[in-house]
N, C-alpha and C positions, 0 to 999 in steps of 0.2 A: 504494500500500500504506500503510495507516494504521500509525502507530507506537504508538498508545495501546492499553492493554488494554481488554477489554470487560467491563463489570460485568453479571453475569447477573441481578441483582435486577430489572431491568426486564422480564425474561422469565420470572420465577419462576412466575407463574400458568400460562404456556404449558407449562413443564416439568412442573409438577404435573399438568396436564391430560393431557399425553402419557404420563406415568408411570401415570396412573390406568387406562390400558388394560391394565396388567400387575399390578394390585393383588393379585389372587388368587394369581398365580404368585409374587409377592414374599412373601405371607403363607405360602405352602406351601414356600418355599425352605428347604432344610436347610443352607445355607451352604457346600455343596460348590462347588468352583470352577466357574464358568460362563464362557463366552467368547462374544464377538459382535463384529460390526463395524457401522459406520454411516457414512453419507456425507451431505454436504449440498452442493448446488449451487445457487447463486443468481447474480445479476448481479455479476460480479467477486468471487465468493466460491466457494471449493471447499475441502472438508476431507474426509478419509477417515481413520478410526481403527479399529484392531483392539485390543480390550481383553479383560481377564479380571477377574472380581470373585470374591473369596473372603473368608472370615472371617479377620481378622488375629488370630492367637493369640499375638502377641508380648506377654509379661507386663510388659515394660518400656515399653509404649506410653504416650505422653502423650495422654490422652483429650481434651485441648483443643487438639491440634495437627493441622492439616490435612496436615502433612508426612507423616504415617503413613497417610493415606487414599489418596493418589495417588502412584504410582510411575511414573516416566518411564523406560522401558526401550528406547526407540527407538534404533537404531544411529545414532550421531552422524554417520557418513559418509553417511547417507541422508536426513538432515533438518537444515537449517540452524539454527544457534542463535538467530538473530534471529526466525525464525518460532516456534520453541519458546517463547522468552521472551515473545512477543506473546500466545500463547494459554494458557500454563501457569497464570497466576493465575486465569483464568476457569475452566479445567478443574478446578483445586483447589476453587473455589467450587461447581461442579456436583457434584463427588465428595462434598463435605461436605453439600450439599443432599440427595443420594441417601441418604447415611448417616442423616441426620435423618428423612427420609421413611420409610425402612425401620424405624427405631426406633419411629416413631409408629404405623405400621400394624401392626407386629408386637407392640407393647407391651412391648418389652424392649430393654435397652441392649446394643449389640454394636459391635464395631469391625470395619471392613471394610478390605480392601486392594484397591484398583482399580489395575490395571497397564495402562498404554498400551504395547502391544507393537510396533505399527507405525503410522506416520502418513503420510498423503499430502497433497499440497498442489499448488497452481498457483503458479508463480513470480510472477505478476502479481496474484494474488488476495489478498483480505483474510482470511488464515487465522485471525487472532485472533477475528473475529466468527463465522466459519463453524464453528470447531472445537467450540463448545458444542452446536450443533444436531447435528453429527455424533456427538458423545459421547452425547447423549440417545438418538439412534437406535441407537447401539451398545449402550447399556444395555438398551433395549427388545428388541433382537435376542438378548440373552443369555437372555431369558425367553419369547420368542415364536418358535415354530418357523418360521412362515411368513417373518417378517422376517429371521430368522437365515439361512434358505436363500437368500433374494434378495440380502441384503447380503454374505453369504459368497462367493457366486459373483462379484459385482461386484468385491469386494476382491481375490479371487484373480486375476482377469483384470487388474485395474489394476496390482497389484504385480508380476505376472509380466512385464509389459511393461518394467519398469524393472530388474528383478533378473536379467534374462538376462545371462549372462557376467559377473556381478559388477559391472554398471554402477551408478553412483550415480544417485540420483533428481534431483540438481541439478548 
């Protein structure tokens, strides 16, 4: 398991290309809350995220702070802090990237609130690298019905295995 955070700038073109598959849905979006899930599986890499995205109507928001873009609401008993800290800086970068992407294609300034509600991982995997790919897929599933259905079913099955009888994920 790597201990360094992952800088998404090396994959920014990939994320922009992936998000281009939902450009029209983003343009048409009325900022009502949407939710989705995404997963990524690679060699020694696994991440699963359930998220929601909505407009942030907080009038006291610092428009230059990524702290208000991403909210981590994952139960601390179900996700170890060292994994969270490994991926959180990268997830904040991706949330800010999405914010700027939406502002650019819609042609208006808006503040978003992206909430990570549940997260899954493999104990021996590099979650810090996998979490951004899972987050990008979760964003897409918020706006693409087919992706939403596929990922939602997978996430429901995965989390159900660990949440039976209140068991922890680790």
